[in-house]
N, C-alpha and C positions, 0 to 999 in steps of 0.2 A: 350742216347748216343749209337751209333752204335758199333758193336763188334770190328771193327778196331780201333775206337777212344778209346774204353774202354781198349783194350790191350795196346795202347800207354800210357794211363794214368797210368795203372798198372805198366808198365815197367819203369817208372821214379822213382818208390819207390823200395827200397831194401826190403828184407824179414822182417827185423826188423821194418822198418817203417810201412809196411803193418800190421804187428802184432799189433803194437801200435795203428794204426787206428782202427782195429777191436776191440781191448780192450776198446778204448775210446767210440766207438759206443755202445758196450755192456753196459758200465757203464752209458752212457746217457740214454739208454733204461731203465735200472734199476732205475735211478733217476726219470724218468717220471712215471714209474709204482708206485713208492713210493709216488710221489706227487698225483697221482690219488687216491690211497688208503687213504692218509691223507685228501683229499678233500671230501671223501665219508663219511658223518656223520653217516649213518646207519651202515656201515662196521666198522667204528672206535668204535661205541657204542658196537657192537657185540664182537669186539676184547677185549675191556675193560671188558665186562661181562665175557668173557672166562678167562681172566687173574685173575679176582676176584674169579671165581670158582676154579681155580688152587690153588690160595693162601689159600682158605678155605678148600682145600683137597677134593674137589668134583669131581676131574678129575680122570680118570683111565689110567693105562698104556695101550698102544696100544696092546701089546701082550696079556694082560689079557682080553681086550675087544674082540679081535679076537677069543680067546679061548672060551669066554662066548657064542659067536655066533656060535661056532663049525666050524670055517673056518680056523683053523690053517694050514690045508693042502693046502689052497689057496695061501698062501704067499710063 
């Protein structure tokens, strides 16, 4: 779409309608990303393993981990 046609298309929507369109677009992008993740068997397996590690208490707090690495000044 040329700049002139684009400005005509934008001008037919009020600010509220444009905001709703942008929110809808963002929501659709999030849904597509979620579907991609759910379709990735390796990633889903890694997520499940991470959740199991957390449940077993094998995870560390990020602040503690950063401190262990001596990088607390980096944050």
